[in-house]
N, C-alpha and C positions, 0 to 999 in steps of 0.2 A: 487515591493518586492516581488513579486512572482515567479520571474527569479531569482532574487539575493539568496531566497530561493534555485530553481533549481541548481545551480552551486555548492554547499553545500563544495567545498572544499575550504572554505578559508585559511586553514593552506598554500597551497601548491600556492592559488592566490594571496595570500601575497609576498611568498616568489619569487616566478616569476616578482610582481610588484616591491620590490626590487630594483632590477639591482646588489644585491649581491653575487645572485647566480645562477645557469645554471637549470632550473625547467622548467616543463610545463604542462598544465592542457588537457585531453584528457576530452572532455563532449558528453555525446549523444546529439542528434537533439531535440532539446525542441520541445513540441508538442502546437500547436499552438489551441486557442481558444478567442475568442470574448469578448471583457473586457464587454460589457454589459451586456454579460450571466453572467458572476461572479459576476455584480453589481444586476442583479432582482434576483442571488441565496441569496444576500447577504440581501436586504432587502427580500426577502421571510423568509427567517430564523431568523433574527433579528423583525419582525412583528407575528409570527407564520401565513404566511400563504399559502396556498395551489397553487402551480404554474403548470404552462398548457409546458411539452416541446412534444418538438418533436426529438424521440430521435432512431437512428442511433445502435442496438445490431446485436451482430454476430449471434445472434439464429434467426432471421428475416431477410429477404432478402430486403426488404422496412424501414425505417423509419416510427415507431409510436409514439400515438401521447400517451403521457401521463399523469395524473396529479401523481403529488410528493408532500409529502410536506417535503422539505433540515432540515436537523436541525445540521448540520456540515461539514464545507469545510477540507479533507484531500486529505492533500501528501505526495503518496507510490508510487514517480516513476513519475506518471502524479497525475494530482492533478481530484478532483472525490466528488462527493457531495453524502453523509450519507444522502438516504430519505426514506421516508414510502412511497412505490407506492400504490397506488389505487387498479392497473389492478390488481398485483402478491400479496395482503392482506401482506407487510412482507417488513421489512428495508432491501434497495438493496443499491450498489451504480453505481453513476451513474458520466461519465467521461463527465468530463466538454468538450473536444474536439470533442465528440460523439453530442454533444446536436446540432440540426441541427435549423438555423434562433433563435430567442429571442426568450424567453419564458416567455408569459402571466400570470402576476401574481391575484391571484385569490381572494377568499373570507379566511377567518379565519380559520384555522385548530387546531381541538379541537385533534387534537393525541396528546399526552405525548411524550418528546424524553427520557424520563424517560424510558419509555416501551422495547426500544429497547438493548431488554438485552446482543445482540454480541456487542456495544456500551460498556455497562457498565458495564461489566466485562472481566476481563485478564483470559488468559493464561499461560504458562509455555511454553517456549521451551527450550528446553535440545538439546545443538549442544556437539560433541566431535571429533576425531577426526576418517577416515576413520581406521578399527580393522586392514586392514592389509598392513600399512602403517609401515616400522620400526621405532623403537624406536629413531633416531637419526631427523626422519620426522616426529614422532607425537610431538617432543618439538620445531622445529619448528613452525609447524600448532595450535598451543597450545599458542604459540607465538604470531602469526599472529591474531590470534583472542581472546586474553587477557583471556585466558581460565584458572583456578585453578584446579589443582589434575584430571587435564584431560577432565572437562567437560565447558560449560556455559550456566548460564541460563537468559534466557533475559525475562522477563514478557513482555507482546503484549497486547492489547485486544482481545478479538476472533475474532472482526467484519476485527480486521487487520493483522490477523495471517497469513490468504493466500498470500499476497504482499511482509508481513515480510520472509515467506520461497522460493518466491521468487526471492528474492532481494539476498538469502545467497544459492539458488540455489540445495537448499534441500526440502527430500519431500519421495515417496512412493523407497522403491526398490534401497533408495540410496549405500547400502553393496555392493548391485547386481554387482556395476559399478566400470570399473577398479579405486581404488585406488588413482594411478597418476592423474584422472581427476575428481572425487569426493573427493576431499580433507579434507571435511565435511560430517558426519553424522548427521542426527535428530535422540537419543534418545527415544522421548515420540511420535514416529507414531501413537499409538493406541489412545493416549492422545486426538491430534487432531482430529485426524478420529472420533472417538465418537460424536465431535461437528461435523462434516462436515467440515470439515476446510483441509483438502487433498486432490487438486486437482486429 
């Protein structure tokens, strides 16, 4: 089920499978993870339990043992577990593919997932064509991205905003890049910066 979700392009797949038209899909390499890790995470979420994981982050050279309380699985190009981290004393996202070995289920966790402010609250992401595009180029970019009146607004969870920006290839300094490369720009960077969601 997870792999099918990652394919994403249902229409293109249906077209290719029908044999009625020439169609091709290009898929990024899948990020593999142990399905037993998923099972332990699911149990911890369902039973509201602590989980002990060995996690390889990019900020530490070696894996670290962490105690987390996951409350939801998230697909944002890759599968994450959204969880309270005892070591960080905050809610974090943990890539399933970076969990080393098999997590250990621990006792009950009293941490209420409703306290995850970034998960419970939304932010609006506003995009528009790059201002240096010609009028004709702007029209086609607006059409490509389903914009109305030169802009599109998408409401996303605050926690998912960085992933959404990455998927669109937008963020800080959009207008400084050449318009033919950076065809869409983020209009409300200050709003996202205030929420510490711009990398």
